[in-house]
C-alpha positions as CSV (number, residue, x, y, z in Angstrom):
1,M,-33.9,36.1,20.8
2,A,-32.7,40.3,20.5
3,T,-33.5,42.0,17.7
4,L,-30.9,42.8,14.9
5,P,-30.4,45.6,13.5
6,K,-32.1,46.5,9.7
7,I,-29.0,46.8,7.3
8,E,-28.8,49.2,4.8
9,F,-26.8,50.2,2.3
10,S,-26.4,54.5,0.9
11,A,-23.7,56.8,-0.6
12,L,-21.2,58.1,1.2
13,D,-22.3,61.4,1.4
14,A,-25.5,60.8,3.1
15,P,-27.1,62.2,6.5
16,A,-25.9,61.1,9.1
17,G,-28.2,58.5,11.6
18,D,-28.0,59.3,15.4
19,V,-24.3,58.1,15.4
20,L,-21.8,58.2,12.8
21,V,-19.0,55.8,12.5
22,V,-15.8,56.8,10.5
23,L,-12.8,55.0,10.2
24,A,-9.2,56.1,11.1
25,G,-5.4,54.6,10.4
26,E,-2.6,55.4,11.7
27,G,-2.0,58.2,14.2
28,G,-5.5,58.4,14.2
29,S,-5.7,60.4,11.0
30,I,-9.8,59.9,9.0
31,P,-9.9,60.3,5.7
32,E,-9.6,63.7,3.3
33,S,-12.6,63.5,2.2
34,L,-14.6,64.7,5.7
35,P,-15.6,67.8,6.8
36,A,-12.9,69.9,8.0
37,A,-14.4,70.9,11.1
38,L,-14.9,67.2,11.6
39,R,-11.2,66.5,10.8
40,E,-10.0,69.3,13.4
41,T,-12.1,68.0,16.3
42,V,-11.0,64.5,16.0
43,A,-7.1,66.4,15.6
44,K,-8.1,67.8,18.6
45,A,-9.6,64.9,20.6
46,A,-7.6,62.0,19.8
47,P,-4.3,63.0,21.5
48,I,-6.3,64.3,24.6
49,A,-7.9,60.6,24.7
50,K,-4.4,58.7,23.6
51,F,-6.3,57.8,20.2
52,K,-3.5,56.3,17.8
53,G,-5.9,54.7,15.1
54,K,-4.9,51.6,16.1
55,S,-6.9,48.1,14.5
56,L,-10.4,48.1,17.0
57,A,-9.2,51.7,19.1
58,T,-11.9,53.8,19.3
59,L,-12.6,57.7,19.7
60,D,-16.1,58.5,21.0
61,L,-17.2,62.1,20.5
62,I,-20.3,63.4,22.3
63,A,-22.4,66.1,20.5
64,P,-19.5,66.3,18.4
65,A,-20.1,70.4,16.9
66,A,-18.7,69.6,13.5
67,V,-21.3,66.3,13.2
68,E,-25.1,66.6,12.6
69,A,-25.2,63.2,14.3
70,D,-25.3,63.1,18.2
71,R,-22.1,61.0,18.8
72,L,-19.2,60.1,16.3
73,L,-17.3,57.2,16.8
74,V,-13.8,56.8,15.1
75,V,-12.8,53.3,15.5
76,G,-9.2,52.7,14.3
77,T,-8.1,50.2,11.3
78,H,-4.4,50.6,11.5
79,S,-1.8,47.2,12.1
80,K,1.1,45.9,11.2
81,E,-0.5,43.0,9.4
82,P,-2.9,43.9,5.9
83,A,-6.0,43.6,6.7
84,S,-8.2,40.5,6.8
85,E,-11.4,39.7,5.9
86,E,-12.0,38.8,9.7
87,D,-10.7,42.2,10.6
88,F,-13.4,43.5,8.7
89,L,-16.6,41.3,10.9
90,K,-14.6,42.1,13.6
91,L,-14.5,46.0,12.8
92,G,-18.6,45.8,11.9
93,G,-18.9,43.8,15.5
94,T,-17.2,46.3,17.0
95,A,-18.6,49.3,15.7
96,L,-22.3,47.7,17.0
97,S,-21.2,47.0,20.6
98,K,-20.0,50.8,20.7
99,T,-23.5,51.8,19.8
100,K,-26.1,50.4,21.6
101,G,-28.4,52.7,22.6
102,A,-28.6,54.6,19.2
103,A,-31.9,53.4,17.1
104,R,-29.7,54.7,13.5
105,V,-25.8,53.9,12.8
106,T,-23.9,55.2,10.0
107,I,-20.7,53.4,9.3
108,R,-18.9,55.5,6.7
109,C,-16.9,52.9,4.9
110,E,-13.8,54.6,3.9
111,L,-10.3,54.9,4.8
112,P,-7.4,57.9,4.8
113,G,-6.3,55.9,1.5
114,G,-9.4,55.6,-0.6
115,A,-12.7,53.6,-0.1
116,V,-13.4,50.2,1.4
117,S,-14.6,47.6,-0.7
118,P,-17.8,46.7,-1.3
119,E,-16.6,43.1,-0.5
120,D,-15.4,44.6,2.8
121,A,-18.3,46.6,3.4
122,A,-20.1,43.9,3.1
123,R,-18.5,42.2,5.8
124,I,-18.6,45.0,8.1
125,A,-22.3,44.6,8.2
126,A,-22.3,41.1,8.5
127,G,-19.8,41.4,11.5
128,A,-22.2,43.9,12.9
129,L,-25.3,41.7,12.7
130,L,-22.9,38.0,14.5
131,R,-22.6,40.6,17.2
132,G,-25.8,41.7,18.0
133,Y,-26.8,37.6,18.0
134,D,-27.8,37.1,21.6
135,F,-29.6,33.6,22.6
136,D,-31.9,35.4,25.5
137,L,-35.2,32.9,24.1
138,Y,-35.8,31.6,28.0
139,K,-35.0,35.0,29.4
140,T,-38.6,36.7,31.2
141,K,-39.7,40.0,31.2
142,K,-38.8,42.2,34.1
143,A,-42.4,44.3,34.4
144,K,-42.3,47.7,35.9
145,S,-44.4,48.6,38.1
146,G,-47.7,50.6,37.1
147,E,-46.6,49.8,33.7
148,E,-46.2,47.1,30.5
149,E,-43.6,44.6,30.6
150,E,-40.3,45.3,29.2
151,D,-38.5,43.5,27.0
152,V,-35.2,43.0,27.9
153,S,-33.5,41.6,25.1
154,G,-31.2,44.4,25.1
155,D,-31.2,47.8,23.2
156,Q,-29.6,47.1,19.6
157,P,-29.6,49.9,16.8
158,S,-33.1,49.9,14.8
159,T,-31.0,50.1,11.3
160,L,-27.4,50.3,10.6
161,T,-26.7,52.1,7.1
162,L,-23.5,51.4,6.0
163,A,-22.6,54.4,3.4
164,V,-20.1,53.3,1.0
165,A,-19.0,54.2,-2.9
166,D,-21.1,51.9,-4.5
167,P,-24.0,51.2,-2.8
168,E,-25.5,48.7,-5.4
169,A,-22.1,46.6,-5.3
170,A,-21.9,46.2,-1.5
171,R,-25.8,45.1,-1.3
172,A,-25.0,42.5,-3.7
173,A,-21.7,41.4,-2.1
174,F,-23.9,41.6,1.4
175,E,-26.2,39.0,0.4
176,R,-23.8,36.2,0.1
177,E,-22.6,37.3,3.2
178,E,-26.0,38.0,5.1
179,A,-27.0,33.8,4.1
180,V,-23.4,32.9,5.8
181,A,-24.2,34.7,8.6
182,T,-27.8,33.0,8.7
183,G,-26.4,29.5,8.8
184,T,-23.8,30.2,11.6
185,M,-26.8,32.5,13.4
186,L,-28.8,29.0,12.9
187,A,-25.8,26.8,14.1
188,R,-25.4,29.1,17.3
189,D,-29.6,28.4,18.3
190,L,-29.1,24.5,17.9
191,V,-26.2,24.7,20.0
192,N,-27.5,26.7,23.0
193,E,-30.7,25.0,22.9
194,P,-31.4,22.8,26.0
195,A,-31.4,19.3,25.6
196,N,-34.7,18.8,26.9
197,I,-36.1,21.5,24.2
198,L,-33.8,19.6,21.6
199,G,-34.2,16.4,21.7
200,P,-33.5,14.0,18.5
201,V,-36.4,14.3,17.5
202,E,-37.1,17.8,18.1
203,Y,-33.9,18.3,16.3
204,A,-35.1,16.8,12.7
205,E,-38.1,18.1,12.9
206,R,-36.2,21.8,13.5
207,I,-34.1,20.6,10.3
208,Q,-37.0,19.8,8.7
209,E,-38.0,23.5,8.1
210,L,-34.8,24.1,5.9
211,A,-37.5,22.4,3.2
212,K,-38.4,26.5,3.0
213,Q,-34.8,27.4,2.0
214,G,-35.6,24.8,-1.1
215,I,-33.2,21.8,1.0
216,D,-34.7,18.8,0.3
217,V,-34.6,16.6,3.6
218,E,-35.1,13.0,4.6
219,V,-35.8,11.7,7.7
220,L,-34.7,7.8,9.2
221,G,-35.9,6.5,12.4
222,E,-35.0,3.5,14.3
223,S,-36.5,0.9,12.6
224,E,-35.3,2.3,9.2
225,M,-31.6,2.4,10.8
226,K,-32.2,-1.2,12.2
227,A,-32.7,-2.5,8.8
228,L,-29.6,-0.6,7.6
229,K,-27.7,-2.4,10.4
230,M,-26.5,1.0,11.6
231,N,-26.0,-0.5,15.1
232,A,-23.0,1.4,16.1
233,L,-24.9,4.3,16.3
234,L,-27.8,3.1,17.7
235,G,-25.9,0.8,20.7
236,V,-24.9,4.7,21.7
237,S,-29.1,5.5,21.7
238,Q,-30.4,2.3,23.4
239,G,-30.1,4.1,26.9
240,S,-32.3,7.1,26.2
241,P,-36.3,6.5,25.9
242,R,-35.7,9.2,23.4
243,P,-35.8,7.8,19.8
244,P,-32.6,8.2,17.3
245,R,-32.5,10.2,13.8
246,L,-30.3,10.4,11.0
247,V,-31.0,13.3,9.0
248,I,-30.4,13.4,5.4
249,M,-30.3,16.9,3.9
250,R,-30.0,17.5,-0.1
251,W,-28.9,21.4,-1.7
252,N,-29.0,20.5,-5.4
253,G,-27.5,23.5,-6.6
254,A,-25.8,22.2,-9.8
255,A,-26.1,19.9,-12.9
256,D,-28.0,16.7,-11.8
257,D,-24.9,14.5,-12.5
258,E,-22.6,16.4,-10.9
259,Q,-20.6,14.7,-8.0
260,P,-21.4,16.2,-4.8
261,V,-19.6,17.5,-1.8
262,A,-20.9,15.8,1.6
263,F,-20.7,17.3,5.3
264,V,-21.2,14.8,7.9
265,G,-21.8,16.1,11.8
266,K,-21.8,14.3,15.1
267,G,-25.1,15.2,16.8
268,V,-25.1,13.8,20.5
269,V,-28.2,15.7,22.2
270,F,-26.6,15.2,25.2
271,D,-24.3,13.0,26.5
272,T,-23.6,12.3,29.8
273,G,-20.8,9.6,28.9
274,G,-23.2,6.8,29.5
275,I,-22.3,4.1,32.3
276,S,-18.9,5.5,31.6
277,I,-20.4,8.5,33.5
278,K,-18.6,11.7,33.4
279,P,-17.8,13.6,36.3
280,A,-20.5,16.3,37.5
281,G,-19.0,19.4,37.0
282,S,-19.8,21.5,34.2
283,M,-22.0,18.2,32.8
284,D,-24.0,21.0,31.6
285,E,-22.3,21.8,28.6
286,M,-22.8,18.7,26.8
287,K,-25.8,20.2,25.5
288,G,-23.4,21.4,23.0
289,D,-22.4,18.0,22.3
290,M,-23.8,18.4,19.1
291,G,-21.8,21.3,17.8
292,G,-20.8,19.3,14.6
293,S,-24.2,18.9,13.6
294,A,-25.5,22.3,14.1
295,A,-22.3,23.3,11.9
296,V,-23.6,20.7,8.9
297,V,-26.7,22.5,9.4
298,G,-25.7,26.0,9.4
299,L,-23.7,25.1,6.1
300,M,-26.7,23.6,4.2
301,R,-28.9,27.1,5.5
302,A,-26.2,29.4,4.1
303,L,-25.3,26.8,0.5
304,A,-29.3,27.3,0.6
305,G,-29.5,31.0,0.9
306,R,-26.7,32.3,-1.8
307,K,-27.6,30.1,-3.8
308,A,-24.6,27.9,-4.2
309,K,-24.1,26.3,-7.4
310,V,-23.1,23.3,-6.2
311,N,-24.8,19.8,-5.1
312,A,-24.0,19.1,-1.5
313,I,-25.0,16.4,1.1
314,G,-25.5,17.3,4.6
315,I,-25.7,14.0,7.2
316,V,-25.9,14.6,10.4
317,G,-26.5,11.4,13.0
318,L,-28.9,12.5,16.5
319,V,-29.2,10.8,19.4
320,E,-28.9,10.8,23.2
321,N,-25.9,9.5,24.9
322,A,-27.9,8.4,28.9
323,V,-28.1,6.1,32.0
324,D,-30.8,3.5,32.2
325,G,-30.9,-0.2,32.7
326,N,-30.6,-0.6,28.9
327,A,-27.5,1.4,28.3
328,Q,-24.8,0.3,25.9
329,R,-22.0,-1.3,28.5
330,P,-18.6,-1.2,28.3
331,G,-17.4,-4.3,27.1
332,D,-19.9,-4.6,24.5
333,I,-20.0,-5.4,20.9
334,V,-21.2,-4.2,18.1
335,T,-21.1,-4.5,13.6
336,A,-21.2,-1.2,12.3
337,M,-23.1,-0.4,9.1
338,S,-19.6,-1.5,7.4
339,G,-19.2,-4.8,8.9
340,T,-16.8,-4.1,11.0
341,T,-16.7,-5.2,14.8
342,I,-16.4,-2.8,17.7
343,E,-15.4,-3.5,20.8
344,V,-17.1,-0.5,23.4
345,L,-14.5,-0.1,26.1
346,N,-15.4,3.4,27.3
347,T,-19.3,4.4,26.2
348,D,-17.8,8.2,26.6
349,A,-16.0,7.4,23.2
350,E,-19.7,7.5,21.3
351,G,-19.7,10.4,18.4
352,R,-16.8,8.3,16.8
353,L,-19.4,5.2,17.0
354,V,-22.4,7.4,15.7
355,L,-20.3,9.1,12.9
356,A,-19.2,5.6,12.4
357,D,-22.6,4.3,10.5
358,A,-23.3,7.8,9.0
359,L,-19.7,8.3,7.0
360,W,-20.2,4.7,5.7
361,Y,-24.3,5.9,4.7
362,C,-23.1,9.0,3.5
363,Q,-20.0,7.7,1.0
364,D,-22.0,3.9,0.2
365,R,-25.3,6.0,-1.1
366,F,-23.9,8.8,-2.2
367,K,-20.6,8.4,-3.5
368,P,-19.1,12.0,-2.9
369,K,-16.1,14.1,-4.5
370,F,-15.7,14.4,-0.4
371,M,-16.6,14.3,2.8
372,V,-15.6,16.4,5.8
373,N,-16.7,15.4,8.8
374,L,-17.3,18.4,12.2
375,A,-17.7,16.8,15.8
376,T,-16.5,17.8,19.1
377,L,-14.9,14.7,19.8
378,T,-12.2,14.5,22.6
379,G,-11.0,16.9,24.7
380,A,-7.8,15.5,24.1
381,I,-7.9,18.3,21.4
382,I,-8.5,21.2,23.2
383,V,-5.0,20.3,25.5
384,A,-3.5,19.9,22.1
385,L,-4.9,23.1,20.5
386,G,-7.0,25.1,22.9
387,N,-10.1,27.1,21.4
388,H,-8.5,29.2,18.6
389,Y,-8.0,26.2,16.2
390,A,-9.7,23.2,15.6
391,G,-7.9,19.8,14.9
392,L,-7.7,18.7,11.1
393,F,-6.7,15.3,10.1
394,S,-7.1,14.2,6.6
395,N,-6.7,11.1,4.1
396,D,-6.3,13.6,1.0
397,D,-3.5,16.8,1.2
398,A,-5.4,18.9,-1.5
399,L,-8.0,18.5,0.9
400,A,-6.5,19.1,4.0
401,E,-4.7,22.1,2.2
402,R,-8.2,23.6,1.1
403,L,-9.1,23.5,4.4
404,S,-6.4,25.1,6.3
405,A,-6.6,28.3,3.5
406,A,-10.3,28.3,3.7
407,G,-9.5,28.5,8.0
408,K,-7.2,31.4,7.2
409,A,-9.5,33.2,5.0
410,S,-12.7,32.7,7.2
411,G,-11.0,33.4,10.8
412,E,-12.1,29.6,11.4
413,K,-8.7,28.4,12.0
414,V,-7.8,24.9,11.5
415,W,-4.1,23.0,12.3
416,R,-3.6,19.6,10.5
417,L,-2.3,16.5,12.9
418,P,-1.3,13.2,11.7
419,L,-2.5,10.2,10.6
420,G,-0.8,7.2,10.5
421,R,-0.2,3.2,10.9
422,E,1.5,3.4,14.1
423,Y,-1.5,5.2,15.8
424,D,-3.8,2.4,14.0
425,K,-2.4,-0.6,16.3
426,M,-3.4,1.5,19.2
427,I,-7.1,0.8,18.3
428,E,-6.7,-2.7,16.9
429,G,-9.5,-4.9,19.2
430,K,-8.9,-7.5,21.7
431,F,-11.8,-9.2,21.1
432,A,-13.1,-7.6,17.9
433,D,-11.6,-6.0,14.7
434,I,-11.0,-2.7,16.4
435,K,-11.9,-0.6,19.9
436,N,-13.2,2.8,20.6
437,I,-10.4,4.5,22.8
438,G,-6.5,4.2,22.3
439,G,-4.3,2.9,25.1
440,G,-4.5,5.4,27.4
441,R,-4.2,9.2,27.4
442,A,-1.6,9.4,24.7
443,G,-3.1,10.9,21.0
444,G,-6.5,10.6,22.1
445,S,-7.4,12.7,19.4
446,I,-5.3,10.9,17.0
447,T,-6.9,7.2,17.5
448,A,-10.3,8.8,17.1
449,A,-9.3,10.2,13.6
450,Q,-8.2,6.4,13.3
451,F,-11.1,5.2,14.1
452,L,-13.0,7.5,11.9
453,Q,-10.8,6.7,9.2
454,R,-11.9,3.1,8.9
455,F,-15.4,4.2,7.5
456,V,-14.7,6.2,4.8
457,N,-12.9,3.7,2.7
458,D,-11.1,5.6,-0.2
459,V,-13.5,8.7,-0.4
460,P,-11.1,11.8,-0.2
461,W,-11.8,12.9,3.7
462,A,-11.3,15.2,6.7
463,H,-12.4,15.0,10.0
464,L,-12.7,18.2,11.9
465,D,-12.4,18.3,15.7
466,I,-13.8,21.0,17.3
467,A,-14.5,20.3,20.8
468,G,-12.3,23.5,21.2
469,T,-14.3,26.0,19.1
470,A,-17.6,25.3,18.4
471,M,-19.2,26.3,22.5
472,G,-17.2,27.9,25.4
473,S,-14.7,29.2,23.4
474,P,-13.0,32.6,24.2
475,S,-15.5,35.7,22.9
476,N,-14.5,38.5,19.8
477,E,-16.3,41.2,18.4
478,Y,-18.4,39.8,16.3
479,N,-19.3,36.6,19.1
480,Q,-20.3,37.1,22.4
481,S,-22.3,33.9,22.5
482,W,-21.5,30.4,24.1
483,A,-21.7,28.5,21.1
484,S,-19.9,30.1,18.4
485,G,-21.3,28.7,14.7
486,F,-17.8,27.2,14.2
487,G,-17.3,25.5,10.6
488,V,-20.3,27.3,9.2
489,R,-18.1,30.1,7.3
490,L,-14.8,27.5,7.1
491,L,-16.4,25.2,4.8
492,D,-19.0,27.8,3.0
493,R,-15.3,29.6,2.4
494,L,-14.1,25.9,1.0
495,V,-17.2,25.6,-1.1
496,A,-17.0,28.5,-2.6
497,D,-13.3,28.7,-3.1
498,H,-13.0,25.3,-5.0
499,Y,-16.0,23.2,-5.8
500,Q,-19.0,25.5,-7.1
501,S,-20.1,25.6,-10.8
502,T,-19.5,28.9,-12.5
């Protein structure tokens, strides 16, 4: 993995490193507290470079006479809209990307109108960490002739210092941001791993390492799931020689009698489509069909890392949807743990079968305040929303509104789509209670959500279809990875705003 920069905090007047980063406002103006000679240098260079302080625009000056540093990087912050929390993540990512090759970088967290808050300074640092992420685990090292091998993993700054008005407050705020960033990068790691390395068994073993963070981890194997009659999940896995796993994670950060919140993730480590096999083009990307489970694992790591005062359950169903002579056939009928019979008309609509048993198990055993499931469930959600919003479906308006608000705050946005009895009729089975696909292409994401709703009972529940946002989504200033880690920051924000004990 690429080496991430060490994050430090210092007073505003601390010495600059190899590169000094200052923030500019409208017209390219920089804080008056900076030395006059430095301000004059920027004022002279800005018009020549047509730099007007627009948000995330940069002005890069080499060997500036007015600064001890070798370089002066000016980053714009001016926008017509007030700066959001995500804007500060982007600011940190921009600063890191523009300072590669420097060993020591100092970002002066001060705007023309005053100091950056400790919380926003921490977000700048988190944005830099997230931008520095690079999944290069399987890239070999190039050897120079006659010299030792050279690591080509990147040239990140070794130290990134945030110069702030209140270093102690910023450092404390960063502890939370760092925990969430770590969880996000864990989710990215899991999605980026190839399926030959991360099968269900190996994935479960990787999750068990979270015990080091104080998370209780329980793993159910095939025999335990058979005893629980999880035939919907098991039917998906029967075509693979790699056995399935159901992993239960518990973070106990509140009182023992505090009702938990729960998160459930689809973990199809590779999806061939089964007998209803997918086209060959881009099938390699189906190693990421476990993006929902990765978000749940990353979230649990984030909650533990920041010692969140909440009791949280994370459940992931881990299977491989493969093809062999024992694979599930179109037309098969399985009985889910709930007792509902399901007609499997398309074996490529497998994620909802995995989630059916995982959701039922979760609500039956843990009686949570709510359940949120995440899944790379349908291509139809990409047709509807593209790659910038995840689809949100819910049986509870209050939970849906809180998720939408958390999405706006975190930058991991969601858009609510409908559920209704009219759509429910589309999944009524001919030979069983329900079927695992609707009637044709219409409303494919909605009928998938209607299917899942059958397995939540009366528990407040939300389904997030993250097929367009978990992998292959457009890169931005704080994510250059194929896997985005979408869902970790969103759900951490939901918990932090509404469900933590005081």
